[in-house]
Structure formats: C-alpha cells, structure tokens
C-alpha positions as CSV (number, residue, x, y, z in Angstrom):
1,X,0.1,-6.2,-5.6
2,X,2.3,-3.4,-6.0
3,X,5.0,-5.4,-4.1
4,X,4.4,-6.2,-0.9
5,X,0.7,-7.8,-1.0
6,X,1.3,-10.4,-3.4
7,X,4.5,-12.1,-2.0
8,X,3.0,-12.4,0.9
9,X,-0.4,-13.7,0.3
10,X,1.9,-16.1,-2.4
11,X,4.0,-17.5,0.7
12,X,1.0,-18.3,2.9
13,X,-0.7,-20.0,-0.1
14,X,2.0,-22.2,-0.7
15,X,2.7,-23.4,2.6
16,X,-0.5,-25.4,2.7
17,X,-0.3,-28.9,2.9
18,X,0.1,-30.8,0.0
19,X,-2.9,-32.7,0.1
20,X,-4.7,-29.3,0.8
21,X,-3.6,-27.3,-2.0
22,X,-6.4,-28.0,-4.4
23,X,-8.8,-26.2,-2.0
24,X,-6.7,-23.0,-1.8
25,X,-5.1,-21.6,-5.3
26,X,-3.8,-18.3,-6.1
27,X,-3.2,-15.9,-8.9
28,X,-1.0,-12.8,-8.5
29,X,-0.6,-9.8,-10.8
30,X,2.1,-7.3,-10.6
31,X,3.4,-3.8,-12.7
32,X,6.0,-5.5,-15.4
33,X,8.8,-3.8,-14.5
34,X,7.4,-1.6,-11.4
35,X,8.4,-3.8,-8.5
36,X,11.9,-4.7,-6.9
37,X,13.5,-7.4,-8.2
38,X,13.5,-8.9,-4.9
39,X,9.7,-8.5,-4.9
40,X,9.9,-10.4,-8.2
41,X,12.0,-12.9,-7.0
42,X,9.7,-13.3,-4.0
43,X,6.7,-14.3,-6.6
44,X,9.0,-16.2,-9.1
45,X,10.7,-18.7,-7.0
46,X,7.4,-20.0,-5.7
47,X,7.0,-23.3,-7.8
48,X,3.8,-24.9,-6.3
49,X,0.8,-25.8,-8.4
50,X,-1.7,-24.0,-6.7
51,X,0.3,-20.7,-7.0
52,X,0.4,-18.3,-10.5
53,X,2.3,-15.2,-11.3
54,X,1.3,-12.6,-14.2
55,X,2.7,-9.5,-15.0
56,X,0.7,-6.7,-17.2
57,X,2.3,-4.1,-19.2
58,X,0.7,-1.4,-17.0
59,X,0.5,0.8,-14.1
60,X,-0.7,-0.7,-10.5
61,X,-3.7,0.8,-11.0
62,X,-4.4,-0.4,-14.5
63,X,-5.5,-4.1,-12.8
64,X,-7.7,-2.4,-10.5
65,X,-10.9,-2.6,-12.8
66,X,-10.7,-5.9,-14.1
67,X,-9.9,-7.8,-11.0
68,X,-13.2,-5.5,-9.4
69,X,-14.9,-6.8,-12.1
70,X,-14.3,-10.8,-11.8
71,X,-15.0,-9.9,-8.3
72,X,-18.4,-8.6,-8.5
73,X,-19.6,-11.2,-11.2
74,X,-18.1,-14.4,-8.9
75,X,-20.7,-17.0,-8.1
76,X,-19.4,-17.5,-4.2
77,X,-21.3,-21.0,-4.9
78,X,-19.0,-22.6,-7.1
79,X,-15.6,-21.0,-7.5
80,X,-15.4,-19.1,-4.2
81,X,-12.9,-16.4,-5.3
82,X,-11.8,-13.5,-3.0
83,X,-9.2,-10.7,-3.4
84,X,-6.2,-10.4,-1.0
85,X,-5.4,-7.2,-1.1
86,X,-6.8,-4.0,0.9
87,X,-10.2,-3.6,-1.2
88,X,-11.0,-7.0,1.0
89,X,-12.5,-5.9,4.6
90,X,-10.4,-8.3,6.3
91,X,-6.6,-6.8,5.1
92,X,-7.4,-3.2,6.8
93,X,-9.6,-5.1,9.7
94,X,-6.1,-7.3,10.5
95,X,-4.0,-3.7,10.3
96,X,-6.3,-2.4,12.9
97,X,-3.7,-4.6,15.5
98,X,-1.1,-2.4,14.2
99,X,-2.2,0.7,15.5
100,X,-3.8,-0.5,18.7
101,X,-0.3,-2.5,19.5
102,X,1.2,1.3,18.3
103,X,-0.5,3.0,20.9
104,X,-0.3,0.8,23.8
105,X,3.5,0.9,23.1
106,X,3.6,4.8,23.1
107,X,1.3,5.0,26.2
108,X,3.7,2.6,28.2
109,X,6.6,4.4,26.8
110,X,4.9,8.3,27.9
111,X,3.5,6.6,31.0
112,X,-0.3,7.5,29.5
113,X,-3.1,5.9,30.9
114,X,-4.3,3.8,27.8
115,X,-7.4,4.8,26.4
116,X,-6.8,8.8,27.8
117,X,-8.7,10.9,25.2
118,X,-6.7,14.0,26.6
119,X,-3.6,12.3,25.7
120,X,-3.9,11.4,21.9
121,X,-1.5,10.3,19.3
122,X,-0.6,11.3,15.6
123,X,0.2,8.7,13.1
124,X,1.9,9.0,9.7
125,X,1.8,6.3,7.6
126,X,3.4,5.6,3.8
127,X,0.7,6.1,1.8
128,X,-0.5,4.2,-1.9
129,X,-4.4,2.3,-1.8
130,X,-4.9,3.8,1.5
131,X,-5.6,0.1,3.4
132,X,-3.5,1.1,6.0
133,X,-4.7,4.3,6.3
134,X,-8.1,2.9,6.7
135,X,-7.0,0.2,9.2
136,X,-5.7,3.3,11.1
137,X,-9.5,5.3,10.6
138,X,-11.0,1.6,11.9
139,X,-8.9,1.6,14.8
140,X,-9.7,5.5,15.5
141,X,-13.5,5.0,15.2
142,X,-13.2,2.1,17.7
143,X,-11.9,4.1,20.5
144,X,-7.8,4.3,19.9
145,X,-7.1,8.1,21.0
146,X,-5.4,8.9,17.3
147,X,-6.1,12.6,16.8
148,X,-4.6,12.7,12.7
149,X,-3.9,10.0,10.6
150,X,-0.8,11.8,8.2
151,X,-0.2,10.2,4.5
152,X,2.8,10.8,3.5
153,X,2.5,9.9,-0.4
154,X,5.4,10.9,-3.7
155,X,4.8,12.2,-6.5
156,X,1.7,10.3,-7.0
157,X,0.1,12.7,-4.8
158,X,-4.0,12.6,-4.9
159,X,-4.2,11.7,-1.4
160,X,-2.3,14.9,-0.5
161,X,-4.6,17.0,-3.0
162,X,-7.7,15.6,-1.7
163,X,-6.7,16.4,2.0
164,X,-5.6,19.5,1.3
165,X,-7.9,21.2,-0.9
166,X,-10.9,18.3,-1.5
167,X,-9.9,17.8,-4.9
168,X,-10.0,13.6,-5.8
169,X,-8.7,14.1,-9.2
170,X,-6.8,11.5,-11.1
171,X,-3.6,12.4,-12.6
172,X,-3.1,12.2,-16.4
173,X,-0.6,9.9,-16.0
174,X,1.3,7.7,-13.3
175,X,4.7,9.1,-12.3
176,X,7.6,6.6,-11.8
177,X,9.4,6.9,-8.4
178,X,11.7,5.5,-6.1
179,X,8.8,4.6,-3.7
180,X,7.2,2.4,-6.0
181,X,5.0,0.3,-3.9
182,X,3.2,3.9,-3.3
183,X,2.9,4.9,-7.0
184,X,-0.8,4.8,-7.0
185,X,-3.1,7.2,-9.1
186,X,-6.8,6.5,-7.8
187,X,-6.5,5.2,-3.7
188,X,-9.7,2.6,-4.1
189,X,-9.9,2.9,-0.1
190,X,-10.6,6.4,-0.4
191,X,-14.2,5.5,-1.1
192,X,-14.1,3.5,2.2
193,X,-12.7,7.0,3.8
194,X,-15.5,9.0,2.9
195,X,-17.9,6.2,4.0
196,X,-16.8,6.5,7.7
197,X,-16.1,10.1,7.5
198,X,-19.6,10.4,6.3
199,X,-21.4,8.1,8.7
200,X,-21.9,5.5,6.6
201,X,-23.9,7.2,4.3
202,X,-24.0,4.9,1.3
203,X,-25.8,7.0,-1.2
204,X,-23.8,10.0,-0.9
205,X,-20.7,8.1,-1.4
206,X,-22.3,6.4,-4.4
207,X,-23.3,9.9,-5.6
208,X,-19.6,11.0,-5.5
209,X,-17.9,7.5,-6.4
210,X,-20.8,7.6,-9.8
211,X,-19.1,11.4,-10.4
212,X,-15.4,9.8,-10.0
213,X,-16.0,7.0,-12.1
214,X,-17.6,9.1,-14.7
215,X,-15.3,12.3,-15.1
216,X,-11.7,11.1,-12.9
217,X,-12.9,13.9,-10.8
218,X,-14.3,14.4,-7.3
219,X,-14.4,17.6,-5.7
220,X,-16.1,17.9,-2.2
221,X,-17.4,21.0,-0.9
222,X,-15.7,23.4,2.0
223,X,-18.1,21.5,4.3
224,X,-16.5,17.8,3.7
225,X,-13.1,19.2,3.4
226,X,-13.3,20.6,7.1
227,X,-14.2,17.2,8.3
228,X,-11.7,15.5,6.5
229,X,-9.1,18.1,7.6
230,X,-10.0,17.8,11.3
231,X,-8.8,14.3,11.2
232,X,-6.3,13.9,8.3
233,X,-3.4,15.4,7.2
234,X,-0.6,14.8,4.4
235,X,2.5,15.8,2.9
236,X,4.2,15.2,-0.7
237,X,7.6,13.8,-0.8
238,X,9.8,13.8,-3.9
239,X,12.9,11.5,-5.0
240,X,15.3,13.6,-3.5
241,X,14.1,14.1,0.0
242,X,13.0,10.9,0.1
243,X,16.6,9.5,0.1
244,X,17.9,12.5,1.8
245,X,15.6,11.5,5.2
246,X,16.8,7.6,4.4
247,X,20.4,9.0,5.1
248,X,19.2,11.2,7.9
249,X,17.4,8.7,9.5
250,X,20.6,5.7,8.9
251,X,22.9,8.2,10.6
252,X,21.0,9.6,13.4
253,X,19.9,6.4,14.9
254,X,22.0,3.9,13.0
255,X,18.6,2.4,11.7
256,X,18.0,1.5,7.9
257,X,14.4,2.1,6.8
258,X,12.8,1.4,3.3
259,X,12.2,4.0,0.7
260,X,8.2,4.2,1.4
261,X,9.0,4.4,5.1
262,X,11.0,7.0,4.3
263,X,8.7,8.9,2.7
264,X,6.6,8.8,5.8
265,X,9.5,10.1,7.6
266,X,10.0,12.7,5.4
267,X,6.5,13.5,5.8
268,X,6.1,13.7,9.5
269,X,9.2,16.4,9.4
270,X,7.6,18.4,6.7
271,X,4.3,18.3,8.7
272,X,6.4,19.9,12.0
273,X,7.4,16.5,14.0
274,X,10.3,16.3,15.6
275,X,11.8,12.9,15.1
276,X,14.1,13.3,18.1
277,X,11.5,13.2,20.5
278,X,8.5,12.2,18.4
279,X,6.2,15.2,19.8
280,X,4.6,18.1,16.9
281,X,3.3,21.0,18.3
282,X,0.9,18.7,20.7
283,X,0.7,15.0,20.4
284,X,3.2,12.4,20.4
285,X,3.6,10.8,16.6
286,X,4.6,7.2,15.4
287,X,5.4,6.3,11.7
288,X,4.3,3.4,10.4
289,X,7.1,1.3,8.8
290,X,5.9,-0.9,5.9
291,X,8.6,-3.4,4.5
292,X,12.4,-4.3,5.1
293,X,14.9,-2.4,3.1
294,X,16.6,-5.4,1.9
295,X,13.7,-5.8,-0.7
296,X,14.8,-2.3,-2.5
297,X,18.4,-2.5,-3.3
298,X,18.1,-0.6,-6.4
299,X,16.8,2.3,-4.5
300,X,18.7,2.1,-1.2
301,X,22.3,1.9,-3.1
302,X,21.1,5.7,-4.9
303,X,20.3,7.0,-1.5
304,X,23.1,5.6,0.6
305,X,25.8,4.4,-2.0
306,X,26.9,1.3,-3.0
307,X,29.4,0.7,-0.3
308,X,27.1,1.2,2.7
309,X,24.6,-1.1,1.2
310,X,27.1,-3.9,0.6
311,X,27.9,-3.5,4.6
312,X,24.3,-3.3,5.3
313,X,23.4,-6.5,3.1
314,X,26.6,-8.5,4.7
315,X,25.4,-7.6,8.3
316,X,22.0,-7.3,8.5
317,X,20.2,-9.1,5.8
318,X,18.7,-12.7,7.1
319,X,20.2,-15.9,5.4
320,X,16.3,-16.4,3.9
321,X,16.4,-13.1,1.8
322,X,19.8,-14.0,0.4
323,X,18.5,-17.5,0.0
324,X,15.5,-15.8,-2.4
325,X,18.2,-14.4,-4.7
326,X,20.0,-17.3,-5.2
327,X,17.1,-19.3,-6.6
328,X,15.9,-20.1,-10.2
329,X,12.8,-18.1,-11.0
330,X,10.0,-19.5,-13.2
331,X,9.1,-16.6,-15.4
332,X,5.6,-14.9,-15.1
333,X,3.1,-15.0,-17.8
334,X,2.8,-11.6,-19.7
335,X,-0.1,-9.8,-20.2
336,X,0.7,-7.3,-23.2
337,X,-0.7,-3.9,-24.0
338,X,-1.8,-4.2,-27.7
339,X,-0.4,-1.0,-29.6
340,X,-3.6,1.0,-30.3
341,X,-5.9,-0.4,-28.2
342,X,-7.3,1.8,-25.5
343,X,-6.8,1.6,-21.8
344,X,-10.4,0.3,-22.0
345,X,-9.7,-2.1,-24.4
346,X,-6.7,-3.2,-22.8
347,X,-8.4,-4.1,-19.3
348,X,-11.5,-6.2,-21.5
349,X,-8.2,-8.4,-23.0
350,X,-6.4,-8.8,-19.5
351,X,-9.8,-9.6,-18.2
352,X,-10.3,-12.5,-20.6
353,X,-7.0,-13.9,-19.5
354,X,-7.5,-13.8,-16.0
355,X,-10.9,-15.3,-16.3
356,X,-9.4,-18.1,-18.6
357,X,-6.6,-18.7,-16.2
358,X,-9.2,-19.3,-13.0
359,X,-12.1,-21.1,-14.8
360,X,-9.7,-23.4,-16.7
361,X,-6.3,-23.7,-14.2
362,X,-7.0,-22.5,-10.9
363,X,-11.0,-23.7,-10.2
C-alpha cells in the first residue's frame, strides 16, 4: 500500500469476529517513511492477531515484483492467498460503482437523460497505479457516457508521458513529492488498460509487456497512440501548483481537499475545465476525490499554514480520526535493504521474508 488501501483492508480484516479470524488474515506492506504519519498509525494501531504490518526500505513500486511472484506461485487449494490492491480485478470492479453514481448525479443536476450518448461527461482522476482509472474505463465500456478519462499525475509522470507521446518508459528514479500516494514509477494497471483498449488482444499486450519487462520501455506506435488519446487525457502537476490549488479550492468553495485530489483539480484546470461551472470546452466534468485531508497533516500544513490546519483539525476532523492519533503503535517489521545488493537481489530477499511470514504465521 502507498497509504490508503492498506489501512482500509487492515480495518476490515481486524473487524472479523474473533472466532472466525483464523480464516482471514492479512499482511500489509508499505514503503518506509513514504506514507503520512496518520496513515502509518492506521496500520500500526490495530492489535489483532490476524493482521501484520511490514515496512520495506524502498519506493512504492519496489514490493510489486515480490508480491506478484507470491500470488503467481500460490497454491490456492491450500493457502488461498489473494492480493487486495488494484492488481486484483475485484478492486477496480468495485470502483465502477463510483463512476456510475457520479454520472447519475451529474445527469440529475444538469437534467441530462441518463444514458444519453450525445451528452457525455469527462472525469479527472488522481492517478498512481491507475486502479481507479481502470474502474472508470470499465464503467465506460459498460455503457456509462464518459468521453475522456483524465489522469492527474505528479512528478512521477509515466502515465502522462504515455498518454501524451506513447512513451511508457520507466524513469531512472522515483521522485519524492507531497502527493506521496501517487508516487508510482510503473503503474501496473496500464497493462489492463491496454488489454481493454486493444479489444482484449492478449497476445499483443503480452508482447508489449514482455518488452517493458525486459527493457523498462514500451513505445506505442502512432496508431495505438491515437486510439489512446481518443479516450484519455492527462496533466503533470508539481508540488507548488498542487499546494496553490489546495488553497484556491479552500478559499473559493470553503472546502478542504487532500493533496492527491488537489493534483486532480489542478489537472482539470490545466486541461481547460472551468472549476466554477464544471464545464470544459463541451462536456461537464467531475473530479474524483481520494481521501480525507486529515490524513495528510504534513502536506496540508505546507499548503495552507499551521493556523489554518489547526482550525480545520479542531472543527472538521472526526473524533474517530483524532482517537487514532492517541493510540499506542505496534512497531512494524522492517524489510531492510542490504548495502551492495541490487534491487532484484533485494526483492528476492524480501520475497523470502514475506513467504516465511505467510507460511509460518498467517496460514
């Protein structure tokens, strides 16, 4: 997890009835020092025997390969292991509901006949691993009148580069930003997007992703780039613009948004949408929000100042959220990165540790 899915999954599993906890257990990994203090506490203050937490010394992408190998090698007749993040198709399928509901609310507000293909909407999404983007694309393929799905990304802009030029090229290093949950170098759901874009041409997509795995670069030709651009748009937002947008939304609408939602709002503005009436050149637009700003004290304080944060905390943060900040933490297990080892060698070591936890403690 890069901050949101993990705590939600931990909470759900921890609330399973005591006598049934042996049937449902969870191991959550997060990048050490790269989620907010509140998100960390959401993980480390849960004290049930069926929930474990591990922090790894790397970026948000670095555990993807070990987890993928764990899932692919899983004997489902005995261990029955599954992943909870958006590499599990169940996650974006559930998020389809958000897009259907959003469309229906806009249709009601603007008196659009539901399903009218001549009056589509556009949607802007804070984008990291692209799970929510896939949920929107599935909704569109199911018939929801959506014209453009737009990605708002931070300095880790591989999605923007793919949409703008067809260059799905992994950058040399992850850039730390104030919108940490979308600090993703290689969004694994891009493979799923290509699968749907090509009409389920798994052989072509497999060829593309093999190239990506071997070279860390995939370049779409002009034909496929035009198909991609017919349905997707994007904008890259830096920290300064993200903070300015957070202040703008607060001042203009008396509404506090979190850093990642602010990236999407800024992207909407960059793409030409008027945030006053919700319309762009033609289509109404919706911005998908990701989380409560109460989880990002450090970043929100940078954006609006300590006094404004204090006022927000006192007046709008729920008592349940405040209670998390006062709970005692259980230190997570740490997956260290040994000096001198390559990333691949480190991932092999982390995979061994995770397998041990699963086999000896969770199963």
